[in-house]
Structure formats: C-alpha cells, structure tokens
C-alpha positions as CSV (number, residue, x, y, z in Angstrom):
1,X,0.0,0.0,0.0
2,X,1.5,3.4,-1.0
3,X,2.5,5.9,1.7
4,X,0.2,8.9,2.1
5,X,2.1,12.1,2.7
6,X,1.0,14.6,5.4
7,X,-0.2,17.0,2.7
8,X,-2.3,14.3,1.0
9,X,-3.8,13.4,4.3
10,X,-4.6,17.0,5.1
11,X,-6.2,17.5,1.7
12,X,-8.3,14.3,2.1
13,X,-9.4,15.6,5.5
14,X,-10.4,19.0,4.1
15,X,-12.2,17.3,1.3
16,X,-14.1,15.1,3.7
17,X,-15.1,18.0,6.0
18,X,-16.0,20.1,2.9
19,X,-18.3,17.3,1.6
20,X,-20.0,16.9,5.0
21,X,-20.7,20.7,5.0
22,X,-21.7,20.6,1.3
23,X,-19.4,23.5,0.4
24,X,-17.1,24.1,-2.6
25,X,-13.5,25.1,-3.1
26,X,-14.9,28.5,-4.1
27,X,-16.9,28.8,-0.8
28,X,-13.7,28.0,1.2
29,X,-11.7,30.5,-0.9
30,X,-14.2,33.2,-0.3
31,X,-14.4,32.5,3.4
32,X,-10.7,32.6,4.0
33,X,-9.8,35.3,1.5
34,X,-7.9,33.1,-0.9
35,X,-8.3,32.6,-4.6
36,X,-10.2,29.6,-5.9
37,X,-7.1,28.5,-7.8
38,X,-5.0,28.7,-4.6
39,X,-7.4,26.4,-2.8
40,X,-7.6,24.1,-5.8
41,X,-3.8,23.9,-5.9
42,X,-3.7,22.8,-2.2
43,X,-6.5,20.3,-2.6
44,X,-4.7,18.7,-5.6
45,X,-1.2,18.7,-4.0
46,X,0.4,21.4,-6.2
47,X,0.9,23.6,-3.2
48,X,1.1,23.1,0.6
49,X,-1.5,24.3,3.0
50,X,-0.3,26.9,5.5
51,X,-1.3,26.5,9.1
52,X,-3.1,29.9,9.2
53,X,-5.1,28.8,6.1
54,X,-6.0,25.5,7.9
55,X,-7.0,27.4,11.0
56,X,-9.4,29.6,8.9
57,X,-10.7,26.6,7.0
58,X,-11.4,24.7,10.2
59,X,-13.3,27.7,11.6
60,X,-15.3,28.0,8.4
61,X,-16.1,24.3,8.3
62,X,-16.8,24.3,12.1
63,X,-14.4,21.4,12.7
64,X,-11.4,21.2,15.1
65,X,-8.1,22.0,13.5
66,X,-6.8,18.6,14.7
67,X,-9.4,16.9,12.5
68,X,-7.8,18.5,9.4
69,X,-4.3,17.6,10.6
70,X,-5.1,14.0,11.5
71,X,-2.7,11.4,10.0
72,X,-4.1,9.3,7.1
73,X,-4.8,6.3,9.3
74,X,-6.7,8.4,11.8
75,X,-8.5,10.3,9.2
76,X,-10.4,7.3,7.9
77,X,-13.6,6.7,9.9
C-alpha cells in the first residue's frame, strides 16, 4: 500500500469535511480570503496548506483543526 504524505492526508481531511458541510472550493476560498485556484492547488497537491489557512478553513467548516491535521490512518472513519 502506497504511503500517504501529510499534505495528502490534510487535503483528504479537508475534502471530507468540505463534503459533509456541502461547500465548494470557491466557498472556502471566499471564506478565508484566498483565490479559488490557490485552494484548488492545495487540494490537488500542487501547493502546501499553510497553518493559518488551515485554521481559517477549520473555523469556516466548524471542525477542530486537529481533525484536518489528523494522519491518514486516523482520518479514515
């Protein structure tokens, strides 16, 4: 089984939380003051999430920051 990087796990966690809240990348971008392309780049592994972005995303999605930072094995529920 291939190793999942921290950034891949974070992106997967954000996607899962985003799906539960039924919001789009554009919604997240607007909420945290980022461009849609910047969020898309992070979600697709072309750029790394910054901790301040993750804090704002967690607040917008109403989830604990720790949920977004959970390792891949802990992220699956």
